[in-house]
N, C-alpha and C positions, 0 to 999 in steps of 0.2 A: 561529847556534849549531850546534855539531857534537856529536853524541852518539856515543859509542863504548864498547867494553868496555875492560878494563884490561890488554889484551895488551901485551907488551913493545914491539911495533912502534908502539904509539900512546901510550906513556908516556915516550918518550925525551926527553932534554934538547932535542934538535933540534926535535921536535914542539912542546914547551912554548915554546921560544923563538919559533918560527914563529907560534904563536897569539898570543903576547904582542905581537910586532912588528906584527901585523895587527889587534890588538884583537878577536880572535875568541873568543867564549865557548865553552868546552869542557866538556861534561858527561859524566862516566863513569857507566855503569850499575852497579848493585850487583853485586859479585862473585858468579858462579854464577847470574846471572839473565838469560840471553840473550833470554828472552821480552820483556824490557823494550825491546828493540831488534830485534825479530824479522825485519823485512824486510831490514835492513842485515846482520844476522847470516847470513841465507840467502844474500844477494848475496855477502858476503865469503867464505863457504864455497865458493860456485861459482867465484868469481874465483881463490881459492887453489887449489882442486882442478883446475880446467880450464885454468888459464893459468900462474899463478906457480910451481906445483910441477912443471909440465911443461917449463918453458923455462929455459935457461941464457942469460942476456942478455950479449951481447958488449960493449954500451955503453949509455949512457943513451938515445941516439937509437934503438937497436934495441929497448930496453924500451918506449919511447914508441910505436914503430910497432906492436909486437905488442899492446900494451894498447889502442891505437886500433882495431886490427882486431878484437880480442876484444869490445870495447865495441860496435862496429857490429854484429857478429854477434849479440850478446846482445839488443840493442834492436831490430834490424831483420830479421835473417834467420830466426832461430828461430821467432818468432811467425808469420811469414809462411809458413814451410815447413809448419807444422801446418795453417794456414788453406788453403794451396794444395793440401794433400792432399784437401780436400773437392771439388776440381774433378774433372771427368770424366777429365782427363789425369793427375791426381795431381801429385806434386812429385818432381822428379829428385833422387836422392841421389848426388851427384858422386863420393863416395868408394867407391861400389859401382857400377861400370859396368853400365848396363842396368837398375838397380834404381829403383823409384819407390815413393813413399809415398802410400797412399790412405786416405781416411776411409771406412770401411764400417760396415754394420750386421750384426751376427751375433746371432741370438736376441734381437732388439729392444734390443741394446746397441751403442752406438757404439764403434768400434775403429779403430786405426791399423794398416794392413796394409802390409808391405813385399813387393812383387811384383818378380820378375825379378832377385832377388839372386843372386850367385854362390854356388852350392851349397857350395863349399869354404869359405865364410865363415860357414856356419850355426852351427857350434859357437862361434865368436867372437861372433856376434850374440847367441846365447843367453847367453853369459857376461856380456854387457852388461846383460841383463835382458829381452831379447825372449823370446817363448815361441811354441811351435808348437801347433797343433791340427789334427787330421785331420777335415776336413769334406767330406762326399760323396766319399770316397776320395782326397782330395787334401790334402797337408800344406800348411798355410798358416802364415805367420810374422807375428806381431803385436808391436806395441810397446805396453806398458801406458800408458794415457792419463796416469795420474798421474806417470809417470816419463819421459814423452816428451821433455821438454827435455834432461834429463840424458843419456838414451840417444842422442838425435840429436847432442848435442854430442860424445859419445864417438865416434860414427861419423864425424862430419865435424869434426875438431878444427881450430881456426883456425890457418892457416899450415901445415897439415899435409898 
């Protein structure tokens, strides 16, 4: 069974024909009730915002390659990058030469800190949701834990 919203991309005749040919049961959630399919709605939003809205596909094979890379990043790279930040060496942020992501504790609270970032990228990083604090006379840059996946995806876009 497939569960989806009533969006036009999922109610087309092609989709209906495809499900009938394969004898797949399709269930539509109630209009205006995305919480009935919360995990998928969240995933679809990320896929749309981070990949589909950002790319112009030249061909079906190009679309498949980009989606394969995004899928791999979503399932394998992001969770490991945040986990790697807990190591003594942190995790390299390839899109920011010399920058590393570290899991640190500040005032008994866990945080993700970006160290070694190019200073000329500070305003851009803050526009993505990162924030700074001055601690012992030094400006430190942090990624909010609750938004880490989204911010890290914006910093290191797939194929980018």
